[in-house]
N, C-alpha and C positions, 0 to 999 in steps of 0.2 A: 223251363222254370224262369220266372220273372226275376229281374235283378232287384235285390232288396234295397239298394242304396241309390237307385236311379233317380236323379233330380230332374224335374221338369224344366225345360228350357224357357227362359224369360222371352217375352215378345219384344220386338223392335220398338223403341220409343218413338220412332218417326213414321211408323206404319199405321197408326191409329187415325181415326177420322179427324179429331181435334189436335193432331200432332203439330208441333212447331215446324216451321219451314227452315231448312238449313240455308243460312245466309252469311256470307263472310263479314258483314257489318255487325252481326249480332254477337258481340264479343262475350257477353255473359253466358250465352248458350254454349259457345265454343270452348270456353274455359272449363266447363264441366267435363269435357272429353280430353283434357290435358292432364298429365301427371303433375305433381308438385315441382318436378324438374323441367316441365315444359314440353315433354314428349307426348305424342299422340297415344292414347290408351287403346290397346287392341280390342277388336270387336267381340272376342270370346269373353272378355271381362265386362264390357258395357252392354252386350247383347244387341248390338246394332247389326242390321242385316248387311250383307256384303255390298249391295248396291248403295245403300245409305252411308256405309263406312267410306266408300270411295268419294261420295259427295262431301262428306264431313271432312275428310283429309284434304280435299281440294280447297274447301272453304277455309280451313285452318292455314293452309299454305299461302292462300291469297291474302288473308289477314296479316300473316307474318310479313309478307312481301311489302305491303303498303304501310307497315308499322303499327298496326292495331294490336298485334300480339307479339311477345318476344320470341326469339328463336330458342333461347335457353334461359333458365332462371338459376342464378347462383345462390 
């Protein structure tokens, strides 16, 4: 018997052909994957694939290290 409330999984926004490239200098893109407190949003919420989530986290951490993004937001 099929599950009546089964929700279809969203596709990764970085896997499409015309998808944006993850770059630590693209602050506007990276801010979309941070919570209002400055924490990285998990992939189960953003539907980013595991590989791209690792790249995204690394880019966010690089941007924080050089001062483009804050570590925390008060």
